[in-house]
N, C-alpha and C positions, 0 to 999 in steps of 0.2 A: 733348463739346466741339464748339462751333460753328466749323467749319473753312471758310476761304475760300481757293480757289486762284486766283491770277492768273497770266497768261502767255498764250502764243499758242494760237490755234485755227487750223489750216491744213489744206490738202489737198496731198497729194503726187501728182504725175502722173509715173509712172515708165515710160519708153519704152526699147525695145531696138532697136539698129541692127545688122543682120547683116553687119558688115564692120568696117573700121578707119577712124576719122576721118582718121588720118594719110595714108592713101592718096588723099585728096581735097583736101588742102591744098597749095597751090602756094607754097613758101617765098618765091619772088621776087615774089609778088603779094599779100602780106599786107595791104598798104595798100588793096587793093580786094577784100578777102575778102567773098564772097557765096555761101553754101552752103545747101542744103536737103537733109535726109536723110529718105528714106522708111523708116519704122520697121516692124518686124514685129509689135510688140505694145505696148499701153499699158494700165496699170492705174491706177486712182484710189483712193487710200487716205485714210481719215480720219486726221488727225494733229493736231499742235500739242501743246506740252508740257503745258499746263494740262488739256486734254481727255484726254491719255494718262494722266496721273496720276489724274485723276478716274475714268477707266474702271476701272483696277485697284482703286481704293478701292471702287467700286460693286460689283465682283465679290465683294469681301470683306464686303459687307453694310452699308457706310456709304452715306450720301447726301450726297456732297460738293457744295458750291456753287462754281460757277465764275464769275469776273468777267472778261469779255473783250469785245472788239468784233469783230463778224463782218459779213459782207456779205449782199447780197440773196439769195444762193444757199444760205443756211445752214438754212432752215427744215426740210427733210427730215431733216437730221442733228440738229437740236434735238430732234425727235420721237424719233429713234433713241437719243440720249443719255438722254433722259428715261425711255425704256423700259428702259435699263440700270440706272437708279437715280441719275442725276446731276441735281442741282438747277440748272437753266439760267436761273433767274429774274433773275440779275444779268448775263446776257449780252445785250448791246445790238446790234441790227441797224443798220448804216449803209446806208440803202436805195440810195444812189447808187454804192456800191462793191461789189466782190466780196471774198469771204473770202481771206485770205492764202493764196498757193499757191506750191508749189515744183515746177518743171518740170525734169526731168533725163533726158537721153538717154545711154544707156550702150552702148558698142560691145563687140566681142568681146574686146578686150584690157582691158576694165574702165575704159578712158578715159571721161570724162564731160564733157558740155557741159550746163550748168545755168543756170537763171534763177530768182530769187526775187522774187515780186510781193507786197509787204507789204499792199496793199489796205487793208481796214478795220482791220487791226492798227495802222496809223499813227494811228488815232483813239482808241487806248486811253486816252490822257491825258484824254479827256472823261469818263471814269468815275472816281468818287471814293469813298473809304472813308467820307467824311462823310455820303454819301447812303444808305448801307446800313442796312437795318432788317430783322432785328437786326444789330448790329455783330458781327463775328466775335471769338471768343476766341483764335483763332490764324489767321495768314495765311501763305501761301507766295508769295513774290515770285520768279517764275521768268522766263526770257527772254521778252521782249515788245518793244514799242517802247521804245527806250532812255530817252526823256524820261518816259514813263509809269512806268518802273521807278524812276527817281529820285523822281518825285512820290509813288509808293506808299510808298517808304521814309520820306519825310518825313511823310506823312499817318499812317502807322502809329505813328511816334514821337510825333506831336502827340496822337493819340488813345490812346496807351499800349496799342496792340495788339501783342502779341508776334508776331514773324514769323521764318520760316525764309528765309534768303537764298540764292538759287541762280542766279547770273548767267550761268553756263556759256557758251552760244554768244554772248552779248553782251559778254563780257569785253573783246573786241577793240574794240568800239564805245564802251564806257563809259570816261569819263576816270578817271584814277587817283583823284581826289578823290571822285568819285561811288562808286567801289568801296569806298574807305575808309569813307565815310559809311554805306554799306549794311552793311558788316561790323561796324562799331562799334556799330550799333544792334540787331543781330540776336540772336535767341535761339539760333540754330544756323546753321551754314554748310554747304552741300552743294556738292560738285564732284568731278570726277575728278582723277587725279594730274597730268595734263597741265595742266588748268585751274588747279590750285593753284600749279603752277609759273609760269603766266602771271600770276597774281595777285601772286606774290612779285616777278616781274620788273617789273611795272607800279607796284606800290605799296611794295615793300620789306617787306611784311607776310608773315611766315612763320606756320606753324600755331601756334607758341607765342604770337605776338603776337595772332593771332585769338582765342585762348582767354583773353586778358585781358578780352574782352567777351562772346564767345559762350560758351554753356554747354557746347556740344560742336561738333566739326567732323567731318563725314562725308566720307571720301575713297574713292570707288570706284576699283578698280584692275583692271578687266576680268577676265581669267582668273585673276588673283591675289586676287580677292575684294574685300573692303572693310575699311577701318580706321575706327574711331570713336575720335577723340581727345577726351579730357577732361582736366581739370586734374589728375585723379588718375592718369592713365595712358592707354594705348591698348588698345582691344579689336580683335583681328583676327577677321574673319568670313570663313571659307573659302567658295569657290564650291560650288554643287551642280552637278555635270557634267550637261549636257543629254543627253537620250536621242537627240535629233536636232537638229543645228544648222541652222536654217532661215533666220532673218533677224535681224540684230542691231538693226534699227531700233526705237527706243523702249525698249531694255532699261534704260537709266538711269531713264527715267520710271516703268517698272514697279517698279524698285527703290524709288523714292521712295514709290509707292503702298503697297507692302508695309510699308515702314518706318513710314509715317504711320499705317497701321492699328494697328500695335502701340503707337505713341506716343499715339494718341488714346485707347487703352484702358489707358494707364498701365503698360505692360509695361516691364521693364528694357531699357536701350539695347541690350544684347547680343541680346536676343530680337527687338527691332525690326530690327536689322541682319540677323539670320537670316531673318526674314520678307521683308526686302527682297531678299536674294539668291535666295530661292525664287521670288518673283514675277518677278524678272529672268530666271531660268532658264526659267520657263513662257513668258515672252514670246519668248525666244530660240528656243524650239521651235515658234514659230507664225509665220504670215505677216503681217507688218505690226505696227505699235505697238498696235493694238486688235484683234488677231486671236486672242489667247489666251482660253480659256474655262475657268472652274472655279467652284466654289461654296466657301463657307467650310469646310464639313465636309471636302470633298475636299482643300482646301488644308491643313487641320490634319493630315489623315491622311498626306499626303505629307511634310509638315514632320517628323513624328515618325519617318519612315524615315531621317532624316539628323541630327536634333538631339534632345537631351533637353530638353524645355521645362519639366520639373519641374511640370507641371500649369498653367503660366502661360496657355496658350492656351485653357484651359477658361473663362477670363474673357471670351473674345471672343463668347460666346453661341452 
């Protein structure tokens, strides 16, 4: 199946301040706030939801194609993604902008001061499904520039391209009507339990109403695993406890990568969900959203330590 992933590509700049922000803020002078913090450390991590999902899929032997807009600083990471097995041919460089970036400074109390620079992501609407050759058999519409997400939903419906809808971090920015349109046209919906609650608050749509259009709804629940809702009932997928809890960043993206690997190979939905939770656990045990490493055979071996796949994973090659 020819899969296309849409969504953000971004860099995370993570800094640590060896003190408390609160100690340097003068409450009676907030109208003249001017602060600079000397940090102890900074790390730069590759990120972005589309890139993170693609990375896990590539580890599992797929060659996912990503459609996204990036900046002039992206070329070294294009080469890196290609080396991992990601098809970057639909990624467009906007030469006068930088790639979207998240800057966060964390103090000793875990308080944070952060800024997000959308950069080239704001130009994602310049990319079109009509221009793709070949056109995908399945698309994933994940968080991106809000107007681009609306556009992608409409183009998929016009071209009759099935899509998974995953608005997650952009639920707050998208208008209720845009969310309803995205859900009503999708093959499947993905979100965590909090995001599903936000959807219901903004649109009035609960899971039962989503299932009037979607074939299934996947709700991740953190340490409580995941639920796959279908018109026939609900499948609960328990978590696989991590051997070491290192970093939760990108765990949901890894889940989607594992799930998609099973779905692309026509495995039962329960098996897809189980593959998702294993990929999520592997990410949780690693530093950063693209720090986990495994190959398909190692993945299958660990999977069978926790689940009986009844031979289904033999079909993965």
